[in-house]
N, C-alpha and C positions, 0 to 999 in steps of 0.2 A: 456670355449670356447663356442661360440654360435653355433647354428645348421648350420648357413650359412658358418661359417669357417670350420666346420667339413665336410660339403658337398663339399666345394672347395677342400679340401685335398683329399677326396676320388675320386673326379673327375680328379685329376691330376693337379689342379691349383697350381703353386709353391707358397710357403709361402714367406712373405716379409722378406728379410734378414735384420739383425740388428747386432750391435756390440756384440762381445762375452761377456757373463756375467762373473761374478767372478767364476773362475774354482773351487774354494774351495767348492762351493755349491753342486758340484757333487761328492764330496769325503767325506768319513766317517771321523769324527774328531778323532776317535780312531785308526783305521788302516791306515788312509790317502790314502786308495785305493778307486777307484770308487765304488759307493754304490752298494751293492748286497742285495736285499730284504730289503730295508730300512724301519724302523719302527719309528713312532712318539711317543715319550714319552709325558706324560701329561704336562710337562714343555715346550713343542713345540721344543725340540731338537731331531734331527734325527740321527740314527746310524744303521749300518748293523745288521741284525738279529743275525748273528754269533757273532758279537762283543758284543751285549747285553747278549748273552748267556754265555759269558766268565766272566761277572761281578759277583763279590761276593755279596751275599744278605746283606741287611742292617738291617732289622727288627730282633728283638730278637727271635720272634716266628719262623722265617725261620731258624735262626741259630741252633735251637734245632735239626733240621733234618740234620745238616751238617755232612758229613761223613769224619772222620779224615783220612781215607785211600784214599781220592779222589786225593791226590797229591797236589802239589803246582803250577800246570800249570794254575790255575784260571778258570778251566772248571767245576765249581761246579754246575752251572745251568743245563748243559747238563747231568751231572751225575744224578741230581734229576729226570730229565725227563726219562732217560733210566731206572732208578730204580723204576719208577712210584711213586715217592714220591711227596708230595704236593709242589707246586712251592712257592718260597719266597713271602712274602707279599709285600715287597718293596725293591727298590734298590736306590742307589745314582746316580744322573745324573753326568757323568764325566765332563760336561761343567760347570754347575751352582751349583753343590753340593746340589740340591734339592732332598729331599726324595720323590720318586714317587711310587705310588701303582700300582702293576701289576694286570691286569684282571685275572679272574679265569683260563683262558687259558695260562697264563704266557706270555712270550715274543711274542709267536705266536698270541696271542689275541690282540696285539696292532695294531693300524691303520697303514696301508701302506702309505708311503709318495710317491705318484705318481709324485709329482713335482721333488723330488730328483732323481727318475728314469729317468725323462726326462732330468735333468741336466747331469746325468752321461752319458746318450746316446749322448747328444750334445758334451760333453767334449771328449768322445771317437772319435766322428767324426772329431773334430778339431785337434786331435793328429796326430802324424806322421803315426801311423798304426791305422787301424779302430778298431780292437779288439771287434767287436760287434757280439754276438752270434745269430745264426739263431733262429727265433721265432717258427719255425715248428719242425725242427729235434733236436734243442738244442745242436748239435754237431759241425756243420760246422760254418765257419766264414761268417757272412752276408756281401754281396756285393751289394745287390739291395734292394729296398723297394717297396712294392705294395701300391700305394696311395689309392686304394679302400678298401683293407682289413686292411691297416695301420699296416702291418707286415714287419719285416726285414727278408730277405730270403738269404740263401746261393745259390751258383751257381746251385747245384743239385735241390734244392727245387724250385728255380725260373723256371727251365726248366719244372718241373712237373706242376707248377702253370700255365704256359702258355699252356700246352697240355690239361688241363682239360677244358671241355666245359663251365663249370659254371664260371671259372675265366679267360678264354682266352682273354676276352675283357678288363681286368683290366689294368690300367696304372702302369707300373713298371719303376722306375727311379734308377739311380746309387746313392749309398750312398755318393759317393764323391761329387755329385752335391748338397747335402743337408748340406754342412758344414756351410754355412752362415745363416742357418735358426735358428730362436729363439725357435721353439717348433716342436716336432715330436710326435703327439698324437698317443697313442696306446690304443687299446680297453681294457676296464676293465671288466673282467668276474665275474660272480656271484660265490661266494665261495661255495654255495650249489649246483649249476648247472654249472660246469666249461665250458660247451659248449655254454652257453647263456651269452650274453653281458648285462651289467646293463644299462638299459635305462629308467626305471620307478622309482617312489618314492612313498613308502607307507606312507601316512599321519598318519595313526594310530600308526605304529611302528617307525615312524621317521627314515626310513632306505631306501636306494636305493635297488631296487629289479629288477628281470628279469621277462620275460613273464611266465616262469615256476612257479615262486614264487607266482604270483597273482592268479594262478589257483590251487595252492597247499596250502602251509602254510599260505599265506596271502589272501586266498579266502574270498570274501565279505568285505575286507578291502578297504577303500577309497584310491585311488591312482591316480596319474597323471604322465604325461611325466616329466622327470627331468628338461627339459628346461623350462617348464611352472611354476615350483615351486621354481627354484633357485633364482629368483629375491626377493621373499618374505623372504627367509632365509638369503640371502645375505644382505638385508637391516638391519636385526637384528644384524648381525655380524658387519656391518659398524657402527651402533650405539654404540656397545661396544668399537670399535676402537676409536670412537670420545671421549667417556668418558675416556678411557685409556690415550689418548693423553693429555687431560687436567691434569691428574695426572702426566704424564711425565714432563709437563711444571712446575708444582708445585714442583716436586722433584728436577729438575734442579735448580730452584730458591733457594730452601732450601739448597742444597749443596753449592751454591755460597755464601749464607749468612754464612754458617758454616765455609767455607774457609776464609771469611773475618774476622769473629770473632777469628778464630785461629791465623791469622796473627796479628790482633790487640792485642790479648792476649800475643803473643810472644814479640811484641814491648813494650807493657806496662810492662811486667816482666823485660825486659832488663833495662828500665828506672828506675824502682823501685830498681833494683840491684845497679845501679849507685848511687842512693840517699843513699842507705844503706852503700855502701863503703865509700862515702864522709863523712858521719856522724860518721863512726866508726874509722876514722883515728886519731882523737884527744884523744882517750881513750887508746891507746897503747895496752898492752896485754889484759886487761880486756875487752875493747871494741872490740878488734879483735875477742876474743872468742864469745862475744855477736853478733858480725857481722856474724860469721860463723853459729850461731844458727838461726839468722834471714834468712840468705840465704837458709838454709836447709828447714825452714818453707815455704818460698816462692816457693822453687823448688817442695816441696810436693804438695802445692796448685796448682801450674801450671800443674804438672803431673796429678793430680787428675782431673782437669778440661779438660785438653787435652785428657785424657783417655775417659771422658764422651763424648767429641765432636767427637773423632775418632770412638768410638763405634756407636754413632748415625749416623755419616757419612757412616760407613761401612754398617749399616742396610739400610739406604736410598739408598746407591749406589747399593747394591744388588737388592733392590726392583726396582730401576730405570732400572737396567740391565735386570731384568726379564720382566718388562713392555715393555722396548724397544724391547726385543727379541720377545715378543708376538705381538707387533704392526708390526714389520718388517715381521715376518712370516705370519701374517694375511693379511697384504697388498699384500705381494707377492702371497699369495693364491688367493686373490680376483682379482688381476690384471692378474696373469699368469696361474691360475688354470682353469680347465674345470668345467663344471656344476657338473659333478659327483665327481670330486675331491673336490670341495667346499662342496658338500653335505656329502661326506664320512668323511671329517675332521671337519665338523662344530661342532660336539658334543665336541670333545676334545678342539677345539679352544674356544668355548663359555665357557666351564668349566674353562679353564685356565684364560681367561680374566676376567670372573666374580669373580674368586677367588682372582686375583690380585687387582681388584677394591674394594673388600671387606676388604682388609688389612688396618688396622688402623695405622696411622703414624702421628708423630708430625712434621709439616713443619718448626717449629721455633727451634733455638738452645736451648739445654737443660740447658746451663749455659751461663755466660757472662764474660766479661773481667774486671769486677769491682773488682780491688784489688789495695790497696794503702798502703803507708808507713806513719806512724805517729811518728815523732821524739819526741813528747812530752809525749807519753805514757810511764808510768813507766815500766821498765823491772825488771829483777831479780838482786840480789846482786851477782856479780862475783868478786871473790878475794877482797871482802870488798868494792868494788866500786858499787855505785848505778848507774846503766846505764839506759838509756832511749831509746825508740824506739820499735815499734812493727808493725808487718804486720797485717793490718785490713782486715779481710775477711767479707765484708759487703754484700755478696750475700745471699739472702734469701733461706733457705732450706725448701722446702714445707713439708718435713716429720717432721720438728720441729714446724711448725706453728700450733696454737691451736685455737679452736672456743669456744667462751664464750657465754653462754646463751642458749645452746641447751638443757640443762637439767632442766631449770627453768620452772615449771608448764607445762600446756598443752595448746597449741594454740587453739583459737576459730575460728569458721567459720566467714569469712568476717571481721576479726579483724587483724591488722598488727602484723607481727612477726618480732622481732628485734634480730639480732645476731651480735657479734663483733669478727672479725678475727684478731688475734694477731700474727704478723709475727716475726720469729726469724731466726738467721743465723745458720750456721753449728755447732757452739759451744753452741747453746742454748741461746745465748744472744738476747735480744729484739732488733729488728731493729728500728733505729731512724729516718728513712726516708721512704717516701711512693714511689709511682710510679710503684709498681709491677702490672703485668697484672693478675687481679683476675677475675675468671669466676665462676658463680654460676648457677646450674641447679636444679630445683625443679620439681619432677615428682610424680604424683598420682599413687600408686602401682596398683590400680585396673583399673583406667580409662586411664592410660598411657598418661596423659595430661601434657605436659611439660610447665612449667612456665619459662619465660626467652627467649622464641623463638620470633622471629620477626613476630608475627602474631597478627592481631587486636583483636582476641578473647582470647588471652593468657595474663595473668597477669605477668608482668616482675619482675624478682628479681633485685632490685636496689642495686648497690654497690657504697658506698661513701668513697673516699680516704681521711682520716683525716691528711695525710701528716706527720704522726708521727709513722708510722709502724703499725697502726691499721686501719681497714676498717669496716665500718658499713654496714651490709647487712639487707635488709628488703624486705618482700613480704607479700601478703595478700592471704591466701588460700580461694578459692571459694567453695570447695566441702568438705564434711565430709570424714573421713577415714585416712589411713596411707599415708604419703608422704616420699619420699626419697630425701634428700638434699645432693648434691655433690658440694664441693667447691674445685676449682683448682687454683693453683698459678703456672704460667708459664707452664700450661698444665699438672701438676701433682697434685694428690690428696694431701690435707693437712692431718694432723694427725686426725684420727677419721672419715675421709670422705671415703665413704658416710655414713650418719646416717639417722635414721627414726624419724618422729614425727607423733603423732596421733592427728588429728584435730577433736575437738568435736563441738557440736552445741553451739550456742550463749548462754551465761549465762542466765538462767531463774530466774527471780525475783519471790519471793513468792507473791501470790495474796490473801492470807488469813491472819489470825491473829495468832501471837505467844501467846498462852494462856495456863492457867493451866487446864481448862476444858470448855466444851461448856456451862454447866449450869451456871458457874460464868460469862463467857464473854457475854452471851446472856441475862442475867438477868432472868434466869429460863424459857426461851421460849422452849416449847416442840418440835417445828418444826425445831429448829436450829440443824444442823448436823456438824460432824467433820470427817476428812479423816482417823483418827486413827481407826475408826470402833467401838468405844465404845458406849454403850447404858445404859440407866437407867430405872428402873421399873417405871410404871405409864404412859407409852406412850411417854417418852422422847427419841427423835431420836439421840441425841448427847451424848457425854461422860460426866462422872462425877467422882469426886474423889472417889477412892476405889471401883468403880463399874466395871462391866465386860467390858474388852477391853481397859480400860484406860492404857496408857503406863507407868504411875507412875511418870511422870515428865512433865514440860511444853513442848509444842510441837506446830507445825504449823497446823492450821486447814485445810489448802489447800492440804497438802501431808502427814501429820503425822510425819514429820522429827523432831527429838528432838534437833537437833543442830540449834541454832538460826542463826549463820553465815554460811548458807549452800545454795545450789542451789535447787530450787523446782524440785521435781522428778516426777511431774505429768504434763500432757499436759495442756496447757493454755485453760481455758474454753471459750466458746463463750460469747460475750458481752451480748446477750439477755437472758442468763441463769444465770448471776451473782447474780441477786436479789433473786432467789429461790434456790440457791445452797449453797455450803459450806461457801460462803462469806457473808451470812446473819449474821453470828456472828460478822463480822466487822461493818456492819451497825448498829446492835443493840448495 
């Protein structure tokens, strides 16, 4: 709420009436009673403090402290607090079944939902009886409200309020006259200084504070009025909501696709079942038995795929529900919450939305409806009858697909690397058709440079569909070092993926001579040298048979390697030094 709106309320300006909101927002989902000291869980669901205290702990560490004599009334958390035992680490949200971690202070350390308090107050005003407790004495039933102090007062406290000189001029209205209002703002006091109202925001601690705080624990911390900083923090929350909304749309589309595939799979299974029954009628008993086997195979396949689809749908549905809950709560907070309420709950809101946005999910169905019946496939011998017909499961199983060529040699820098992906079905048989969505990512383990991204500076991994169940994969590494190659079929890793390859420098050709010794290859020149390091008496700088340093076999003069078909192990010399270096033996 802006400063102008708050000032209008304090000055007695009536708030704009509106249609009543959903009454359930003012009631606890557990006890169904109006909220009493509502607390917000990290999953953005709100419950009464007492209701949360009656929940059983979820984490194993908390269960170690469970007292078997605490009874079965569900008041374990209260017993832990009374016995000064450590609070449970986590509990399960009664609405979304999300495991949420409790702060060190337990349930009392959770953020207060001031919006829920406002909803509970408005619902009480709209009811037949007010049932609103006085904010001053906490005993009598409130009948009036001071618009300046923003407090609900009973008859006795209202009379005392009018008699005091400091509050005699305040505007006091009947609570009955506020039934049509959408919000009744109440002051939010500092937990450390209950007599002070929270009006400031400490930038260093990212926390609303009062005037006593800025001269005490938050002294010399940068701070500002809450109304001056709420716009900056509200914008960051709105950006998170915008990103979450995009995920919500994607999830809704994914669920629609899954539903369509499920319906198509059911129709296709029914059609195949009709084909199987028509084919089996001519074989009497043997074919009837064969028919039953085929139907059983088809049913198992259908159940298997439907189970995969239902599991994916349940996961996406839960994620969608969590994201929708986060979006609804955050939008209600941003549109209906005051500055302090937004700032008080922004931390838990940002953490929840960021956590939901970081969840990795697959928007495409994990399986398809490709199943068919082949009447010409040979079956088994049943009662001495050779029967035909089989259910073909042509769906590619990513876990059975293999990559060929990943263990052949070591790739070289700036030279193409070729791999072949061989797709197989669930039974391990090679797929005979192409068309699978194959995705390949290649990343440098040190540089974190991904190949295959749509960036001008990145080298793409190219996938070629051979239309016979095989796919040719090629890429050209630009840097030396270890690369991680991940190959996906329909969003799932294939067998052995991810795997690593070490890229070496380009093959270095020998620049010297493969000789028996320097003396022989140079014609007895004393200045000729060899990389093996051998020398001869009489001032010869190169090697000779039987002399010191000679390796005892033919070798390369440029690096001393004794293997003729090998890579040069020395750095390439400069062109201007070739004539006076080891390569003199070649010229001679």
